[in-house]
C-alpha positions, 0 to 999 in steps of 0.5 A: 349405699342407695345407688349402685357403686360408682364404677357401675354408674360410670359404666352405664354413663359411658354406655348412654353417651355412645348411643345414637341420639335417636335411640337415646330419644326413644329410650327417654320417651319409652314406657317402662316395659318398652325401655326394658325390652330395648335395654336387654340388648344393650346390657350384653356389652356391659355384663362382663364389667358388672361381673368383675365388680361383683367379684369384689363383694365377698358374700360366699362361705370362705374357710380362710375367713372363718379361720381368721375370725375365729383366731381373732375371736380367741385373741379377744377372748384371751384379753377378756374383751368378750363382746368383741369376741362374740362378734368375731365368733359370729363372723367366723360362724357366718363363713363356715359351712352349715352342719360342720364341726367347724361351725360347731366350734364357733358356736361353742367358743361364742357360748363361752364369751356369752357366759362371761357377759352374763347372757346365760339363756343365749349361752345355752342356745349356743351350746345347743347349736354346737351340739346339733352341728356336730361338736367334737365328742372329746370336747363335749364335757367342757361345754356341758359343764358350762351348760350346767353352770348356766342352769345353776345361775338361772336357778334351774337346779334340777336341770343343772343336776341332770347335766352334771350327771350326764357329764360325770357318766360321759367322763367315766365312759371315756375312761381318760381321767388323767390328763391335766384338762380332765383333772381341771374338769373333774375339779369344776364338776366337784365344785358345781355339785357342791354348790348345788348340794349346799344351796349356794347358787346365786339368785336366778339371773335376769337378762335384759331383753330389748323387745319386752312387750309393754302395755299398749298406749290407748289407740282408736284405729281409723276405719279407712286408713290402715294403722292410722288414728281415727283423728286423721282423714285422707284427702286428695287435691291437685295441688297437694296430691294425697295427704292426711289432715287432722279431723279433730284437735290433736294434742302433742304426743298423741299417736297418729299412725302405727305402720309396719314396713311393707318391705325393708332392706338393711343398709350395710352402713358406713362400713359398706365399702368393707364388703366391696374389696378387690377379690385378690386381697386376703386381708380380712377386716374386723371393723363392724357394720350394720350388717353385723349388728342387726337382724337382716329380717326384723332389724332387732339388735343382734347378740348372737347371730344365726348365719344364713346357710348359703351366704356369709352376709345375711345374719338373723336374731333367731332361727325363726327369722332365718326361716321366714326370710328364706321362705319369703325372699332370701332363697332368691336373694341368697345367690344374688348377694354380690350383685345386690350389694354392687347395685345398691339398696334401692335395687335390693328393695325393688327385688324384695318388694316384688318377691313379697307381693308375689307374681300374681299380684304384681302381674295384675297391677302391671297389666292394670297400669298398662290399660289406657283407661287407667292412665288418669288414675295412675297419674292423678298426682303427676301434675296436669289438670285433675279433679280432686278425685279420679273416676275409675271407669270400670267401677263407675265411681270416684276413688283416691289412687291406691285405695282398694275396692272398698275405698280403704287405703291399706299398707298393701302392695297395691298402695306401694304400686300406686306411689308416684314413680315420677317417670317423666321427671327423672333424668334420662341418664338416671332412668338408663342406669336403673333400667340396666341394673334391673335387667342385670338382676333379671338376667341373673335370675334367669341364668341361675334357674331362679325364675320359677321360684320368683314366679311361683313362690315355690320352695327350694333347697337352701343356699349352696344346694340350689341348682343352677339349671338356668338358661342364657338369652338376650331377652327376658321371658314375658313373666320376668319382663312383668317383674322387671317392669314393676321393679323398675317402677319401684326403683324410680319410686324410691327416690321420693318415697324411700323412708329411712328406718333410723335407730339411736345407736350407742357409741363406744366411749370406753366407759358405760357410765353415760350412754352416748348415742347418735341417730343411724340410718339402719334400713331403707323401706316402703311405708305406703301410709307414711308416704302419704305425708307431705313435707314441711321444713317445720313438721308437726309430727315426730317419727320413731322406729321399733324394728320394722315398725314406724310410729308417728306422734304429734310433736305439737298441737294440731288443730282440726283441719290442719295438714299432717306434715313430715320432714323429708330431711332438710329441717329449718333448724339445721340449714338455711332456706337456699340449702334446703331448697337445693336438697329438696330438688331430688323430690321434684318439688319446690318447697312452699312450706310456711317456714320457707315462705317466712325466711324468703320474705325475711332479710335475716336468715337466723340459721345462717347467722348461727352457723356462720364464720367469724373474723379471726381478727376481731370476731365480728361476723363474716359476710359474703358468698365466695369471698367473705369480708368482716362485717366490722367496717373498721376491720379490713380482713377478708378470706375465701369461703373455701379456705374457712370451710377447709379449716372447719373440715380440718377441725372436725377431723381433729375432733374425731381423732380425739374421740378415737383417743377416748375409745382407746382409753386415753382420756387425758390426751383426748381432753388436751386435743379437744381443748385445743380444738375449742381454742381454734374454733373460737378463732373463726366460728361464731359462738352459736355455731353448732360445732361449738356445741359438739365440742362441749358435748365431747368434753362432757363425755370425756370428763364423764368417763373420768368420773368428773361429774361436775365438769361433765355437767358444766360442759353439757349445760353449754351444749344444751344451750346451743341445742335449744337455740338451734332446735327449740326447747321441745325438740327431740334433740333437746330431749336426747341432750337432757337424757345425757345430762340426767345420767351425768347428774345421777352418777354425780349424786346431784339428786335435786338437779337430776330429778328436775332434769329427768322430769324435763327429759321425760316430758320431751321424749314421751312426746317424740318417742312415746311413754314406753320408749327405752329412754323413758324407762331408763329415766323412770328407773333413775328417778325411782332409785333417787326417790328411794334414797333416805330423806336425810340424803335427799334434804342435803342434796 
């Protein structure tokens, strides 16, 4: 949720509507600092409404929630659903106060689930956490036996022996050896000692780690643009603004840019509404959101999360990430969690940006932007008559906006600050909403006594131990006003410069034989160098992400002198030119890329035809805008677009129900429902419609779950034909589909077909994702496995 919750947007809109026309004009025309000063007085009447909304966001520690999640975790553990149990125990730990016996129980329970999943190293970490948080002494032998068994599985025989000795001594000292539980522990102890003495321990376990450092690709960095390849140059013009151009011929797959986000904030995900419930409700939801799946600092996928000491929302992959986040920004954000969830990700990014930059740097740049002599430099890309470079009157030389004193463009706060906020292009109502939201954050900082920490970056105590010795006032201090001005600038910048960090997230399918993934927006970030790329509906690069880092690769040959283009979202393969232009209006420009120009000049819109409706009577294409008529002159059928659109929506809902059946291990029922959807779709959708491909893809997924590999491959082959038609034979979408087909052919033992499909998938995905990507590694492992088969089998297949 980029913007504030709908109720706060409505509240701000009502406040704007009742203002005197003269005041609205003043606010609309005022510089950011002046608008904020006026906004401080206008916020008061709206504060109570915002506080009520914030109470719906549950970010505090709640013992009742902890008990609920721990009991649910126990229930899932009893059903042998260990992965679900791990997530529920993590939720329980997030709601327990730190250094308490209750949180120790959560870690101990989670260690048991991790043991059953084979994550022995992580299991040992959880056992250590349980001990350090005061795990009950009477229960310790059971946990220590688990520790010994982990060490045994990892091949650490001496450590396992030492742990068993400690367990034996403790049980002897306790002197309670007669209960059934203790007899069971003694039996386990004897069994483990026998395994060690007989040398019958299993091979040391090899745990999978997603962050293994692999050999770096060849890279020659640019001396003027941080993180960029030497094959790029930074240009500036009135028409194009700042942009990157190829300074030499570039090959497909070549690395062009590697940049770590200056700032990123995790998006709660599709389930963010779960975090905004009526506070009177006591029903706790067990559905999983991005906030439960990824580290809130580095965005690494979570297995056993470390909870924040002060809130139940922030979770981390390691204690190091938790400590770094606390020192850099979370000690300020933690008490504001409910407010930040209510005001949306853009406001959260704006706050974190100034916290990372520090007051000194923020103050320097805000004061610099207020200097009239720097107006041209600040607004060099905002339109009007500007030379190709702008004169810095103090330095007496021409520079490109955002560059440092040495003429280098770095991924720095200065570069972030110089991204265009388009103040004059945002609607007055939107600027008013953003201004009230920023005032709300700064008022909260002032009231809770966090102002000093924000301005000085001083260390403070953790979570609930923070003092609330703040003050209330209708006005912000001069220092907070500077921070507020920068934050408002950043919120306005984000509409055009926010970069979504996306990941390919695995979908639950009830079977792990074929991994089905979809792209998911994981976080919103500022990438100052990546933001230099202008848009094209037919881009020549592909962007992939690893944690908070972005890698840009050429997706096609780029000759020297050609501009490097990124796609901001609306791609020519996915929608027609009119729809793209409408979506791109949020960026305050009319797209004139070659793809748009070609389609505007042509009478035929291929994307529109591919995704069109067909006549339910004769299957000819339907034509028209609001009222659709059959293109077959002999057929008089007509229907409203709204009616067919509703039919399409109903069909999509039925497809989702079929996938739910699959997730519930009801594959036969899922097949029946999908085949029924397919019959319905053929009655009113063109054969090339993307939804027809999705249906084939889903059918392939279900048949793969049943182990019917030939049927799965046949349906996926049809899906691939449509993907190639829509996205092209070398598109990343084509690569993902071929990856799935390779898995199906591999599992179905179709060796020759699998090898050829693996080769095609490798060629495409190495261009878009790089040769070291996870999917490429999996493809190579499949290929190695197939090539190691006996020659006689290879010849037969």
